[in-house]
C-alpha positions as CSV (number, residue, x, y, z in Angstrom):
1,M,8.5,33.7,-17.5
2,K,7.7,30.1,-16.7
3,T,4.8,29.4,-14.3
4,P,5.9,26.9,-11.6
5,T,4.0,23.7,-11.7
6,A,3.0,21.8,-8.6
7,K,5.2,18.9,-8.0
8,R,3.3,15.6,-8.0
9,S,4.0,12.5,-6.0
10,R,6.4,9.8,-7.0
11,L,4.4,6.5,-6.7
12,I,6.1,3.2,-6.1
13,L,4.4,-0.2,-5.8
14,I,6.0,-3.1,-4.0
15,L,4.4,-6.5,-4.6
16,G,5.2,-9.8,-3.0
17,G,3.9,-12.9,-1.3
18,A,3.4,-13.4,2.4
19,A,6.6,-13.0,4.4
20,S,8.5,-12.2,1.2
21,G,10.3,-9.1,2.6
22,K,8.1,-6.5,0.8
23,S,7.6,-4.3,3.9
24,Q,11.3,-4.0,4.4
25,A,11.8,-3.4,0.7
26,A,9.2,-0.6,0.9
27,L,11.1,1.0,3.8
28,D,14.4,0.7,1.9
29,R,12.8,2.3,-1.3
30,A,11.3,5.0,0.8
31,G,14.7,6.4,1.7
32,R,15.6,8.8,4.5
33,T,13.9,12.0,3.5
34,G,11.5,13.2,6.2
35,P,9.1,13.9,7.6
36,K,8.0,10.3,7.0
37,A,4.7,8.6,7.6
38,F,4.0,4.9,7.8
39,V,0.3,4.3,7.1
40,A,-0.8,1.0,8.5
41,T,-4.0,-0.6,7.3
42,G,-3.8,-3.7,9.5
43,Q,-5.9,-3.9,12.6
44,A,-4.9,-5.6,15.8
45,L,-8.1,-7.7,16.1
46,D,-6.4,-10.7,17.6
47,G,-3.2,-11.8,19.3
48,E,-1.5,-12.9,16.1
49,M,-2.1,-9.5,14.4
50,K,-1.0,-7.7,17.5
51,A,2.3,-9.5,17.5
52,R,2.7,-9.0,13.7
53,I,2.1,-5.2,14.1
54,A,4.6,-5.1,17.0
55,R,7.3,-6.8,14.9
56,H,6.7,-4.4,12.0
57,R,7.0,-1.4,14.3
58,E,10.3,-2.7,15.6
59,T,11.8,-2.6,12.1
60,R,11.1,1.1,11.7
61,S,13.3,3.8,13.0
62,P,11.8,6.3,15.5
63,D,11.6,9.1,12.9
64,W,8.6,7.4,11.3
65,I,5.2,8.7,12.3
66,T,2.6,5.9,12.3
67,A,-0.9,6.5,11.2
68,E,-3.4,3.7,11.5
69,V,-5.8,4.0,8.6
70,P,-7.7,0.8,8.0
71,R,-10.3,2.2,5.5
72,E,-10.1,5.9,4.6
73,L,-6.8,6.0,2.7
74,A,-7.8,8.7,0.2
75,G,-9.2,10.8,3.0
76,W,-6.0,10.5,5.0
77,F,-3.9,11.6,2.0
78,R,-6.2,14.6,1.4
79,S,-6.1,15.6,5.1
80,D,-2.7,14.6,6.3
81,G,-0.6,13.6,3.2
82,H,0.7,17.2,2.6
83,A,2.6,17.1,6.0
84,Y,5.0,14.4,4.7
85,R,7.8,14.1,2.1
86,T,7.8,10.3,2.3
87,I,4.8,7.9,2.9
88,V,4.7,4.1,3.0
89,V,1.3,2.4,3.0
90,D,1.3,-1.2,4.2
91,C,-0.7,-2.8,2.8
92,L,-3.3,-2.4,0.1
93,T,-4.5,-6.0,0.4
94,L,-5.5,-5.5,4.1
95,W,-7.1,-2.1,3.1
96,L,-9.1,-3.9,0.4
97,S,-10.2,-6.5,2.9
98,N,-11.2,-3.8,5.4
99,V,-13.1,-1.9,2.8
100,G,-15.0,-4.7,1.2
101,G,-14.7,-7.8,3.4
102,R,-16.9,-10.5,2.2
103,R,-18.9,-8.1,-0.1
104,I,-15.8,-7.2,-2.1
105,A,-17.5,-8.3,-5.4
106,Q,-20.2,-5.6,-4.9
107,T,-17.8,-2.8,-4.0
108,D,-16.8,-0.3,-6.7
109,V,-13.1,-1.1,-6.2
110,T,-12.1,0.7,-9.5
111,G,-13.6,3.9,-8.2
112,L,-12.0,3.5,-4.8
113,V,-8.6,3.0,-6.3
114,D,-9.1,5.9,-8.7
115,D,-10.0,8.1,-5.7
116,L,-6.9,6.9,-3.8
117,L,-4.6,7.6,-6.8
118,Q,-6.0,11.1,-7.3
119,A,-5.4,11.8,-3.6
120,I,-1.9,10.5,-3.8
121,R,-1.1,12.5,-7.0
122,A,-2.3,15.7,-5.3
123,I,0.6,15.7,-2.9
124,P,4.3,16.2,-3.6
125,A,5.5,13.2,-1.5
126,K,7.3,10.0,-2.4
127,V,4.6,7.3,-1.8
128,V,5.4,3.6,-1.5
129,L,2.4,1.3,-1.6
130,V,2.8,-2.4,-0.5
131,S,0.5,-5.1,-1.7
132,N,0.3,-8.9,-1.7
133,E,0.6,-10.7,-5.0
134,L,-2.1,-13.4,-4.4
135,G,-2.0,-14.9,-7.9
136,F,1.1,-17.2,-7.3
137,G,-0.6,-19.5,-4.8
138,L,-3.1,-22.3,-5.1
139,V,-6.6,-21.5,-6.4
140,P,-8.7,-21.1,-3.3
141,A,-11.3,-23.7,-2.7
142,V,-13.8,-21.2,-1.4
143,R,-15.6,-18.9,-3.9
144,S,-15.4,-15.8,-1.7
145,A,-11.6,-16.2,-1.5
146,R,-11.3,-16.7,-5.3
147,V,-13.3,-13.5,-5.8
148,F,-11.1,-11.6,-3.3
149,R,-8.0,-12.9,-5.0
150,D,-9.3,-11.7,-8.4
151,V,-10.3,-8.3,-7.1
152,A,-6.9,-7.9,-5.4
153,G,-5.2,-8.8,-8.7
154,R,-7.2,-6.1,-10.6
155,V,-6.4,-3.5,-7.9
156,N,-2.7,-4.4,-8.2
157,Q,-2.9,-4.0,-12.0
158,Q,-4.6,-0.6,-11.7
159,I,-2.0,0.7,-9.2
160,A,0.9,-0.8,-11.2
161,H,-0.4,0.9,-14.4
162,A,-0.4,4.3,-12.6
163,A,2.9,3.8,-10.7
164,D,6.2,5.3,-11.6
165,E,8.1,2.2,-10.4
166,V,6.9,-1.4,-9.6
167,Y,9.0,-4.0,-7.8
168,M,8.3,-7.7,-7.0
169,V,9.9,-9.0,-3.9
170,I,10.7,-12.7,-3.5
171,S,12.7,-14.1,-0.6
172,G,13.9,-10.7,0.3
173,Q,15.1,-9.9,-3.2
174,S,13.6,-7.1,-5.2
175,L,13.1,-7.2,-9.0
176,R,12.2,-4.0,-10.8
177,L,9.3,-4.6,-13.1
178,K,8.7,-1.0,-14.2
C-alpha cells in the first residue's frame, strides 16, 4: 500500500517593473480557489503609499483575506499559511526593503530567502510571489541604491530558481519564462 505524501505548494513568481501590471497578473494567476490570502508587505507610511494600497485593495474581490506582513513572511507562512489554498504575496521588493533597509548589504538575504522558501514549501497552497525587476532601469547614481538593486536581483534569481513557474509582466502582458 502506498503511503500518502504531503502535497507541497505550487510556487509562482511574477516579475515586472513599476506599474507593469504584475499585481493584477498575480491575482489572475492565483485563480479562484479559496480560501485566499493576499499578503501585503507595503506599509502606509505616507499619503502616496496609503493611496496606492487603497487602489490595490479595490482591485481584489471581497473573498480575499488581507494580511499585512511587512517583515516576517516566513513566520506568517508557518503560523497562518496552512489556512489558505491560495496566497499572493505582494511584493518581495518591499519586503526586502523592510527587512534590510539601508543595511541590506550586511543582511544574510540568502538565508532569509531560504527560510521563506522552506516555509512556503511546507504548506499545500498555491503561492504567487510578486517582485520588481529592477535591472531594466538606469544604473542608480547612489551606491546604496545600486547595492539594493543588486541584492534584489539575487533574491529574484534565488526565488526564480526554486519556482515552478516564472512570468515577466510588461505593459500588462505576461510572458512565461519558466
